[in-house]
C-alpha positions as CSV (number, residue, x, y, z in Angstrom):
1,M,-98.1,-33.5,-3.1
2,R,-94.5,-33.1,-4.9
3,T,-93.7,-35.4,-7.8
4,V,-90.5,-35.9,-9.6
5,L,-90.8,-37.3,-12.6
6,V,-87.2,-39.3,-13.3
7,T,-85.9,-40.2,-17.4
8,G,-82.9,-40.3,-19.2
9,P,-81.6,-42.3,-21.8
10,G,-81.5,-45.9,-22.0
11,G,-79.3,-47.6,-19.7
12,A,-77.8,-44.6,-17.8
13,G,-79.5,-46.0,-14.4
14,R,-82.9,-44.1,-13.9
15,T,-85.2,-46.8,-12.0
16,T,-81.5,-47.0,-9.9
17,V,-81.8,-43.2,-9.1
18,A,-85.7,-43.3,-9.2
19,A,-85.4,-45.6,-6.2
20,A,-82.3,-43.8,-4.9
21,T,-84.2,-40.3,-4.9
22,A,-87.7,-41.7,-3.0
23,L,-85.1,-43.8,-0.1
24,A,-83.4,-40.4,0.0
25,A,-86.5,-38.4,0.6
26,A,-87.6,-41.3,3.1
27,R,-84.8,-41.0,5.5
28,R,-85.3,-36.9,5.7
29,G,-88.6,-37.5,7.0
30,R,-90.9,-37.4,3.7
31,R,-93.6,-39.6,3.0
32,T,-92.9,-41.2,-0.1
33,L,-94.5,-43.0,-2.7
34,L,-92.1,-44.5,-5.8
35,L,-93.5,-46.1,-9.0
36,S,-91.9,-48.3,-11.3
37,A,-92.5,-50.7,-14.3
38,D,-89.5,-52.6,-13.3
39,A,-88.8,-54.8,-10.2
40,I,-86.2,-52.9,-8.0
41,P,-83.9,-56.0,-5.5
42,G,-85.2,-55.0,-2.1
43,F,-88.6,-53.3,-2.8
44,P,-92.0,-55.3,-2.5
45,A,-92.9,-56.8,-5.8
46,G,-96.7,-56.1,-5.5
47,T,-99.1,-53.9,-8.0
48,E,-100.2,-52.5,-4.8
49,P,-98.5,-49.4,-2.4
50,A,-96.6,-51.5,-0.1
51,E,-94.4,-50.9,2.7
52,A,-90.1,-50.7,1.7
53,T,-88.8,-48.8,4.8
54,D,-89.9,-46.1,6.9
55,N,-91.7,-43.5,5.4
56,L,-91.5,-45.1,1.7
57,W,-93.6,-47.1,-0.1
58,S,-93.7,-48.5,-3.6
59,A,-95.7,-50.0,-5.8
60,R,-94.7,-51.7,-9.9
61,I,-97.2,-51.0,-12.7
62,D,-98.0,-54.0,-14.2
63,S,-99.2,-53.6,-17.7
64,G,-100.4,-56.6,-18.4
65,E,-102.7,-56.5,-15.5
66,H,-103.8,-53.3,-16.5
67,F,-104.6,-54.4,-20.4
68,R,-106.8,-57.5,-19.1
69,G,-108.9,-55.5,-16.3
70,E,-109.5,-52.8,-18.8
71,L,-110.7,-54.8,-21.6
72,L,-112.8,-57.0,-19.8
73,T,-114.5,-53.9,-18.3
74,L,-115.0,-52.6,-21.7
75,Q,-116.6,-55.6,-23.1
76,E,-119.1,-56.2,-20.0
77,R,-119.9,-52.6,-21.0
78,A,-120.8,-53.3,-24.5
79,S,-122.4,-56.6,-23.5
80,G,-125.8,-55.6,-24.9
81,V,-123.9,-54.5,-28.5
82,L,-122.0,-57.6,-28.3
83,D,-124.7,-60.3,-27.9
84,L,-127.0,-58.2,-30.7
85,L,-124.0,-58.6,-33.2
86,G,-123.3,-62.9,-32.3
87,G,-120.0,-61.7,-30.5
88,N,-117.9,-64.3,-28.8
89,R,-116.7,-62.9,-25.1
90,L,-113.2,-63.1,-24.2
91,D,-111.4,-64.4,-21.4
92,A,-108.8,-63.0,-19.1
93,E,-106.4,-65.8,-19.6
94,E,-106.1,-65.6,-23.7
95,L,-105.9,-61.9,-23.3
96,T,-102.1,-60.9,-24.4
97,E,-101.3,-57.0,-24.1
98,L,-101.2,-55.2,-27.3
99,P,-98.4,-52.7,-28.0
100,G,-98.7,-49.0,-26.5
101,S,-100.8,-50.8,-23.1
102,A,-97.3,-49.8,-21.3
103,Q,-97.7,-46.4,-21.7
104,L,-102.0,-46.5,-20.7
105,A,-100.7,-48.2,-17.4
106,L,-98.9,-45.8,-16.8
107,L,-101.3,-43.1,-17.7
108,H,-103.7,-44.8,-15.2
109,A,-101.2,-44.9,-12.3
110,L,-100.3,-41.7,-12.4
111,R,-104.3,-41.0,-12.3
112,R,-104.6,-43.3,-9.3
113,A,-102.1,-41.4,-7.5
114,A,-103.4,-38.5,-8.2
115,E,-107.0,-38.2,-7.4
116,G,-107.6,-42.0,-6.8
117,D,-107.1,-44.3,-4.0
118,W,-103.4,-44.0,-3.8
119,S,-104.3,-40.4,-3.6
120,H,-105.5,-41.3,0.3
121,G,-102.2,-42.7,1.4
122,G,-101.3,-39.3,2.6
123,Y,-98.3,-39.1,0.6
124,E,-96.0,-36.0,0.9
125,L,-93.7,-36.8,-2.6
126,L,-94.6,-38.8,-5.4
127,V,-91.6,-40.4,-7.6
128,V,-92.3,-42.2,-10.9
129,D,-89.6,-44.2,-13.1
130,L,-90.6,-43.3,-16.4
131,P,-89.2,-45.0,-19.5
132,P,-86.2,-43.6,-21.5
133,L,-86.3,-40.2,-22.7
134,R,-87.9,-40.7,-26.3
135,E,-90.6,-42.4,-24.8
136,A,-91.0,-40.5,-21.6
137,L,-92.0,-37.5,-23.6
138,A,-94.7,-39.0,-25.8
139,V,-96.3,-40.5,-22.8
140,L,-96.1,-37.1,-20.8
141,A,-97.3,-35.6,-23.7
142,L,-100.2,-38.3,-24.5
143,P,-103.1,-37.0,-22.3
144,E,-103.2,-33.5,-24.0
145,Q,-103.0,-35.2,-27.3
146,L,-105.8,-37.9,-26.3
147,R,-108.0,-35.3,-24.8
148,R,-107.6,-33.3,-28.4
149,Y,-108.9,-36.2,-30.1
150,L,-111.9,-37.3,-27.9
151,R,-112.7,-33.3,-28.1
152,R,-112.7,-33.4,-32.0
153,L,-113.9,-36.8,-32.8
154,L,-117.0,-36.9,-30.0
155,P,-117.9,-33.2,-29.3
156,Q,-120.5,-32.6,-26.4
157,E,-122.1,-30.2,-28.0
158,R,-122.9,-32.6,-31.0
159,Q,-124.6,-35.3,-29.4
160,A,-128.0,-35.6,-31.2
161,A,-131.2,-36.8,-30.4
162,R,-130.6,-36.8,-26.5
163,A,-134.3,-37.1,-25.5
164,L,-134.9,-39.9,-28.3
165,R,-132.3,-42.5,-26.8
166,P,-134.5,-43.9,-24.3
167,M,-137.4,-44.4,-26.4
168,L,-134.8,-45.9,-29.3
169,A,-133.5,-48.1,-26.7
170,Q,-136.8,-49.8,-26.0
171,L,-137.7,-50.1,-29.5
172,A,-134.1,-51.8,-30.6
173,G,-133.9,-54.0,-27.4
174,V,-130.6,-52.7,-26.5
175,P,-128.7,-49.4,-25.1
176,M,-128.2,-47.1,-27.8
177,P,-124.3,-47.2,-28.8
178,A,-124.1,-43.5,-28.8
179,Q,-125.0,-43.1,-25.1
180,W,-122.5,-45.6,-23.8
181,L,-120.2,-44.4,-26.1
182,Y,-120.4,-40.4,-25.0
183,E,-120.4,-41.7,-21.4
184,A,-117.0,-43.1,-22.0
185,A,-115.4,-40.8,-23.4
186,A,-116.2,-38.6,-20.8
187,R,-115.0,-40.8,-17.8
188,K,-112.1,-41.1,-20.0
189,D,-111.6,-37.1,-20.8
190,A,-112.1,-36.7,-16.6
191,E,-109.3,-39.4,-15.7
192,L,-107.1,-37.5,-18.6
193,A,-108.1,-34.2,-17.4
194,A,-106.5,-35.6,-13.6
195,V,-103.3,-36.8,-15.1
196,Q,-102.7,-33.6,-17.3
197,A,-103.2,-31.6,-14.2
198,L,-100.5,-34.0,-12.0
199,I,-98.2,-33.5,-15.1
200,E,-98.4,-29.5,-15.6
201,D,-98.6,-28.7,-11.7
202,R,-95.6,-26.5,-10.3
203,N,-95.4,-28.9,-8.2
204,T,-94.3,-31.6,-10.7
205,T,-90.8,-31.9,-12.4
206,L,-88.2,-34.0,-14.4
207,R,-85.5,-35.4,-13.1
208,L,-82.8,-36.5,-15.4
209,V,-80.6,-39.3,-15.0
210,A,-77.5,-39.4,-17.5
211,E,-74.1,-41.3,-17.5
212,P,-71.6,-38.7,-18.6
213,G,-70.3,-39.1,-22.3
214,P,-70.6,-38.0,-25.9
215,A,-74.2,-39.9,-26.8
216,A,-75.8,-38.4,-23.6
217,E,-74.6,-35.3,-24.3
218,D,-76.3,-35.6,-27.1
219,A,-79.6,-37.2,-26.3
220,L,-79.8,-34.5,-23.7
221,R,-79.8,-31.2,-25.9
222,T,-82.3,-33.3,-28.3
223,A,-84.4,-33.7,-25.8
224,R,-84.3,-30.2,-24.0
225,T,-86.2,-29.1,-26.9
226,G,-89.1,-31.4,-26.3
227,F,-89.1,-30.7,-22.9
228,A,-89.3,-26.9,-23.5
229,L,-91.9,-27.5,-26.5
230,H,-94.2,-29.2,-23.9
231,G,-93.8,-27.0,-21.2
232,L,-91.8,-29.9,-18.8
233,R,-89.4,-28.3,-16.2
234,V,-86.3,-29.9,-15.0
235,D,-85.4,-29.6,-11.3
236,T,-82.2,-31.9,-11.5
237,L,-80.1,-33.5,-14.0
238,V,-78.1,-36.5,-12.2
239,V,-75.0,-37.3,-13.5
240,N,-74.6,-40.8,-12.6
241,R,-71.7,-43.2,-12.2
242,V,-68.8,-40.8,-11.9
243,L,-65.7,-42.3,-12.3
244,P,-62.8,-41.4,-9.6
245,R,-60.7,-38.9,-10.9
246,H,-56.8,-38.5,-10.9
247,S,-56.3,-42.2,-11.6
248,G,-52.8,-42.9,-12.1
249,D,-53.8,-45.6,-14.7
250,P,-54.0,-44.2,-18.4
251,W,-56.9,-46.3,-19.7
252,F,-58.8,-45.1,-16.5
253,A,-58.2,-42.1,-16.9
254,A,-59.0,-41.3,-20.2
255,L,-62.3,-42.2,-19.4
256,S,-62.5,-40.0,-16.0
257,A,-61.3,-36.9,-18.4
258,Q,-64.0,-37.7,-21.3
259,Q,-67.0,-37.7,-17.9
260,E,-65.0,-34.7,-16.6
261,K,-65.3,-32.7,-20.5
262,T,-69.0,-33.6,-20.3
263,I,-69.5,-32.5,-16.9
264,D,-68.5,-29.0,-17.4
265,H,-70.4,-28.5,-20.9
266,W,-73.3,-29.6,-18.6
267,Y,-73.1,-27.3,-15.8
268,V,-72.8,-24.3,-18.2
269,E,-75.8,-26.1,-20.4
270,W,-78.1,-26.5,-17.3
271,V,-76.9,-24.7,-14.5
272,P,-78.6,-22.2,-12.9
273,A,-82.0,-23.3,-14.1
274,A,-81.6,-26.7,-12.7
275,A,-79.3,-28.4,-10.1
276,L,-76.4,-30.7,-11.0
277,C,-76.0,-33.9,-8.6
278,E,-73.0,-35.9,-9.4
279,V,-73.7,-39.8,-8.2
280,P,-70.6,-41.9,-7.7
281,H,-69.9,-45.4,-9.8
282,L,-69.5,-47.6,-7.2
283,G,-67.9,-50.2,-8.9
284,R,-70.8,-52.5,-8.9
285,D,-74.0,-52.5,-10.1
286,P,-76.4,-51.3,-7.2
287,R,-78.2,-54.3,-5.3
288,G,-80.9,-53.2,-2.7
289,P,-81.1,-50.2,-0.3
290,D,-77.7,-50.3,1.0
291,D,-76.2,-49.6,-2.1
292,L,-78.7,-47.2,-3.0
293,I,-77.9,-45.1,0.2
294,L,-74.4,-45.0,-0.6
295,L,-75.7,-43.1,-4.0
296,D,-77.1,-39.9,-2.0
297,T,-74.0,-38.0,-1.9
298,G,-75.9,-35.7,0.2
299,A,-76.5,-38.2,3.4
300,G,-73.2,-38.6,4.5
301,S,-71.8,-40.7,2.0
302,T,-70.1,-37.7,0.2
303,V,-66.7,-39.5,-0.3
304,F,-65.8,-42.8,-3.1
305,E,-64.0,-43.9,-0.3
306,E,-67.7,-45.2,1.4
307,A,-68.8,-46.5,-2.2
308,G,-65.5,-48.1,-2.1
309,T,-64.0,-46.5,-5.4
310,G,-61.4,-44.3,-4.0
311,G,-60.9,-40.3,-4.4
312,G,-63.1,-37.2,-4.8
313,L,-65.5,-35.5,-2.9
314,F,-69.2,-34.4,-3.4
315,E,-71.1,-31.5,-1.3
316,G,-74.6,-30.2,-1.4
317,D,-77.9,-31.8,-1.0
318,G,-77.6,-34.8,-3.1
319,L,-80.8,-36.8,-4.6
320,A,-82.9,-35.2,-2.4
321,A,-81.6,-31.5,-3.2
322,E,-85.0,-29.8,-5.4
323,L,-87.6,-31.7,-3.8
324,D,-89.2,-28.7,-1.5
325,D,-92.8,-27.8,-2.1
326,R,-92.8,-25.1,-4.9
327,G,-97.2,-23.9,-3.8
328,P,-100.3,-25.6,-5.2
329,G,-101.4,-24.9,-8.5
330,R,-100.7,-25.0,-12.2
331,A,-97.2,-23.8,-13.8
332,D,-97.2,-20.8,-15.6
333,D,-96.9,-21.5,-19.9
334,P,-93.6,-21.3,-21.5
335,W,-94.4,-18.9,-23.9
336,W,-94.9,-15.1,-23.2
337,I,-96.6,-12.5,-25.8
338,E,-94.8,-9.3,-26.7
339,D,-97.5,-6.2,-26.8
340,P,-96.1,-2.5,-27.6
341,D,-99.3,-1.3,-25.8
342,A,-99.4,-3.6,-22.3
343,P,-97.3,-2.3,-19.3
344,D,-94.4,-4.1,-19.6
345,G,-94.6,-7.2,-16.5
346,L,-98.3,-7.7,-17.4
347,V,-99.5,-11.4,-16.2
348,L,-102.3,-12.4,-17.3
349,P,-103.8,-16.6,-16.7
350,G,-101.3,-18.8,-18.9
351,S,-99.5,-16.2,-20.3
352,R,-97.2,-13.2,-19.6
353,I,-97.6,-10.2,-21.5
354,V,-94.5,-7.9,-22.2
355,T,-94.0,-4.4,-23.7
356,A,-92.0,-4.9,-27.5
357,P,-91.1,-2.1,-30.0
358,R,-93.8,-1.9,-33.0
359,S,-93.3,-2.9,-36.4
360,G,-91.7,-0.7,-39.0
361,D,-94.6,0.3,-40.6
362,G,-96.3,1.3,-37.5
363,D,-99.2,-1.2,-37.3
364,P,-99.6,-3.0,-34.1
365,V,-98.2,-6.3,-33.9
366,L,-98.4,-8.9,-31.1
367,V,-95.4,-11.4,-31.0
368,W,-95.6,-15.1,-29.4
369,C,-92.7,-16.3,-28.0
370,L,-91.9,-19.9,-27.1
371,P,-88.2,-20.6,-25.6
372,L,-87.1,-24.0,-27.8
373,P,-83.2,-24.3,-26.8
374,G,-81.4,-26.5,-28.9
375,A,-84.0,-26.0,-31.9
376,V,-82.6,-25.8,-35.5
377,K,-84.4,-23.9,-38.3
378,T,-84.4,-26.2,-40.7
379,D,-86.2,-28.8,-38.6
380,L,-88.9,-26.2,-37.4
381,Q,-92.2,-26.3,-39.1
382,L,-95.3,-24.5,-38.1
383,V,-98.6,-24.5,-39.2
384,R,-101.8,-22.6,-37.8
385,R,-105.4,-24.4,-37.9
386,G,-108.0,-22.6,-37.1
387,N,-107.5,-21.8,-33.1
388,E,-104.3,-23.8,-32.8
389,L,-100.6,-23.6,-33.5
390,L,-99.2,-27.2,-34.9
391,L,-95.2,-27.5,-34.1
392,T,-92.9,-29.6,-35.1
393,V,-89.6,-29.6,-33.6
394,G,-87.6,-32.4,-35.1
395,P,-89.0,-35.6,-33.7
396,F,-91.5,-33.4,-31.3
397,H,-95.2,-32.3,-31.8
398,R,-97.1,-30.4,-30.2
399,T,-100.2,-28.5,-30.9
400,V,-100.7,-25.1,-28.9
401,P,-104.5,-23.4,-28.2
402,L,-103.8,-20.0,-29.0
403,E,-104.5,-16.9,-26.4
404,S,-108.0,-15.3,-27.0
405,G,-106.2,-12.3,-28.5
406,L,-104.0,-14.2,-30.8
407,R,-107.5,-15.9,-32.3
408,R,-108.4,-12.6,-33.6
409,C,-105.0,-12.0,-35.8
410,T,-103.2,-13.3,-38.8
411,V,-99.8,-14.7,-38.8
412,S,-97.4,-12.3,-40.4
413,G,-94.4,-13.9,-39.7
414,A,-92.0,-16.0,-37.6
415,A,-88.4,-16.3,-36.6
416,L,-86.0,-18.4,-34.7
417,T,-83.6,-16.3,-32.9
418,D,-81.4,-16.9,-29.8
419,G,-83.4,-20.4,-29.3
420,V,-86.5,-18.6,-29.3
421,L,-89.5,-19.1,-31.6
422,R,-91.0,-15.5,-32.2
423,V,-94.5,-16.2,-34.5
424,R,-95.7,-12.4,-35.2
425,F,-99.5,-11.6,-35.4
426,T,-101.5,-8.6,-37.2
427,P,-105.1,-7.8,-35.8
428,D,-107.2,-9.3,-38.6
429,P,-109.6,-5.8,-39.4
430,G,-112.5,-8.1,-39.5
431,L,-112.1,-9.7,-36.2
432,W,-110.3,-6.9,-34.3
433,P,-111.6,-3.3,-36.0
434,R,-109.5,-0.2,-36.1
435,T,-110.5,2.5,-33.9
436,S,-109.4,5.8,-34.4
């Protein structure tokens, strides 16, 4: 299943573009599911997939309903402990969702689409309306982070006295908390693993939506570093609400010229790594499927005149661009390792090994490389902790597990040059003895 995750700066029209993208794919014959936390005019408002039009189903993500359901389920599973402590049960009517529940509800919806009941709908394309840029990056990184926390806090190999738990439970008269706690952690880890696999699949990409202007230019430039840090792939930058060019009105012409300047910069910065799709301003807020069809500049509505705003021509596949399947399997990690002794172009699972010159003192050295476009040296922090690298780039953080060969090395230096972070590793004689 192809998955497109739609995000962009707040107010850029990402929900509208997500719906227009799903509709464009459905009109071209692809069985499509659209997920959004916001109500979309002309689409079903239910929380289960419902048919919106031919080949298109949509479902609304209700964070409040998900929060109440999860808390009541947890309360039921912990009923023995709560009764022992004299706790009073909570009713659904008195529960108000807490901060963070929207992110968890989104992850739950992604799991249902990836391997749950929604995965049996035969959908060829999943379009997900994500929160704005910063929040979207945080929620996409959440499965990996939560799984790491679970492994650290509740390691499976350290579950003590498994054989004694039934006897202890009988003596105490209640289920042993450790047992259901580890079982709950295992269930959550499996659910998070399914979402992480969906995010990391090579058929999953980001689609950015931005209204051209200086503020959006700055926001995308900052977010691009976060995308690279987390290995997220952008397929298309949708330039939304593009004004007609060559207007005779000076005030209108100035706005159009500012937009055109930003669009030119984006063509230089993003193409050919990502496609650019210009979407015309309708002169009004889009309302319903008929307006969404006008936004699909590759489906016959290629001129501003059809949108009622006059002038200009767009060409290409429109919002249906870059929606072809990319083959099954996990996407390659964005980093590579330079090794002076490796055959050039050697590919190992999860990484690429390429040749590099030896260090000046003749000692063998491995260089771990991660592209970080837009990163600034003063905003970069790097700490090695055990078999992991803790990376901070401006507001973005990630803990990266090291390749097996690098775990037997010590960090001997790091540099950020030409948008690529290079970390030098020297073999540790105690862990990787020299050979004569």
